[in-house]
C-alpha positions in Angstrom: -12.0 16.4 28.1 -9.7 18.1 25.5 -7.0 15.6 26.3 -9.3 12.6 25.7 -10.3 14.1 22.2 -6.6 14.3 21.4 -6.0 10.8 22.6 -8.8 9.4 20.5 -7.6 11.3 17.4 -4.1 9.9 18.0 -5.4 6.3 18.2 -7.3 6.8 15.0 -4.1 8.1 13.3 -2.1 5.2 14.6 -4.7 2.7 13.4 -4.8 4.2 9.9 -1.0 4.2 9.6 -0.8 0.6 10.9 -3.4 -0.5 8.4 -1.6 1.1 5.6 1.7 -0.4 6.7 0.2 -3.8 6.9 -1.2 -3.5 3.3 2.3 -2.4 2.1 3.9 -5.4 3.8 1.4 -7.7 2.2 1.9 -6.1 -1.1 5.7 -6.4 -0.8 5.5 -10.1 0.1 3.2 -11.0 -2.8 5.1 -8.8 -5.2 8.3 -10.7 -4.2 6.6 -14.0 -4.8 5.4 -12.9 -8.2 8.9 -11.6 -9.1 10.3 -15.1 -8.2 7.8 -16.5 -10.8 9.0 -14.1 -13.6 6.8 -11.0 -12.7 8.0 -7.5 -12.6 8.8 -6.3 -9.1 7.1 -2.8 -8.6 10.0 -1.2 -6.7 9.2 2.4 -7.5 5.5 2.0 -6.7 6.2 0.3 -3.3 8.8 2.9 -2.5 6.4 5.7 -3.2 3.8 4.0 -1.0 6.3 3.7 1.8 7.2 7.4 1.4 3.5 8.4 1.6 3.0 6.4 4.8 6.4 7.5 6.3 5.9 11.2 5.6 2.3 11.4 6.8 2.1 8.9 9.6 4.9 10.1 11.8 4.7 13.7 11.3 1.1 14.2 12.6 1.2 16.8 15.4 -2.1 17.0 17.2 -2.6 20.5 18.4 -5.8 22.2 19.7 -7.7 21.5 16.4 -6.2 18.3 14.9 -9.1 17.8 12.4 -7.3 19.3 9.3 -4.1 17.3 10.0 -6.1 14.1 10.8 -8.2 14.4 7.6 -4.9 14.8 5.5 -3.4 11.8 7.3 -6.5 9.6 6.8 -6.7 10.5 3.1 -3.0 9.8 2.6 -3.3 6.4 4.4 -6.4 5.5 2.4 -4.5 6.3 -0.8 -1.4 4.3 0.3 -3.8 1.3 1.3 -5.5 1.4 -2.1 -2.3 1.5 -4.1 -0.8 -1.3 -2.0 -4.0 -3.4 -2.5 -3.8 -2.9 -6.2 -0.2 -4.1 -6.2 -1.1 -7.1 -4.1 -4.0 -8.0 -6.4 -1.7 -7.9 -9.5 0.9 -10.0 -7.8 -1.7 -12.5 -6.6 -3.1 -12.7 -10.1 0.5 -13.5 -11.4 1.1 -16.1 -8.8 -2.3 -17.7 -9.3 -1.6 -18.0 -13.1 1.4 -20.2 -12.2 -0.5 -22.5 -9.8 -0.8 -26.1 -10.7 -4.5 -26.9 -10.3 -4.4 -30.3 -12.1 -3.9 -32.4 -9.0 -6.9 -33.8 -7.2 -7.4 -32.1 -3.8 -4.3 -29.8 -4.0 -5.0 -26.5 -2.2 -4.5 -23.4 -4.4 -4.3 -19.7 -4.0 -7.4 -17.9 -5.4 -7.4 -14.1 -5.7 -10.4 -12.4 -4.1 -11.7 -15.6 -2.4 -13.8 -15.4 0.7 -12.0 -15.7 4.0 -14.0 -18.7 5.2 -16.6 -21.3 4.4 -17.2 -23.2 1.2 -17.1 -21.9 -2.4 -18.3 -23.1 -5.7 -15.5 -24.1 -8.2 -16.2 -23.5 -11.8 -14.2 -23.9 -15.0 -14.3 -20.9 -17.3 -14.6 -21.7 -21.0 -12.1 -19.9 -23.2 -14.4 -19.9 -26.2 -17.4 -18.6 -24.4 -18.5 -16.9 -21.2 -20.1 -20.1 -19.8 -18.9 -21.6 -16.6 -19.0 -25.3 -15.9 -19.5 -26.4 -12.3 -16.6 -28.7 -11.2 -17.0 -29.0 -7.5 -16.9 -27.4 -4.1 -13.9 -25.9 -2.3 -13.3 -25.1 1.4 -11.3 -22.0 2.4 -8.4 -23.2 4.7 -7.0 -21.2 7.6 -4.1 -19.9 5.5 -6.5 -18.6 2.8 -5.9 -21.4 0.2 -8.9 -23.1 -1.4 -9.0 -26.9 -1.0 -11.2 -28.8 -3.4 -13.6 -31.1 -1.5 -15.3 -34.3 -2.8 -19.0 -34.4 -3.3 -20.9 -37.5 -2.4 -24.2 -37.8 -4.2 -26.8 -40.2 -2.9 -28.9 -41.9 -5.7 
């Protein structure tokens, strides 16, 4: 049974590293898109995150008691994932600020949108904190929000 425990710990470590790497790739893609729209590319931050993942993820040696090394690895991966998610959010916000939402029915990128279903679309007033309902949107397979027409029966 000791071998099975080591195998399970190894799988946990691999999944944590893979999740952190995916978050980093996603952050890099959106940061690139934001930089093409005039945003500042976070080169140093992304390099630091890559170093965190590279140093922790591939140096894990599972011995008789891998718990301390695994805990350090998971903490490092969580930290890297959180930092990458923050960069992604900033980049998405920048990209979304450049989206043209004036066209009828044009799908747009919305930061923090649900991954499926329908959402309420509101217009935020700049003078007050009031929101005005402007319609319903549907989340597309690629994550964009497409406005949908409402048909009201009288």
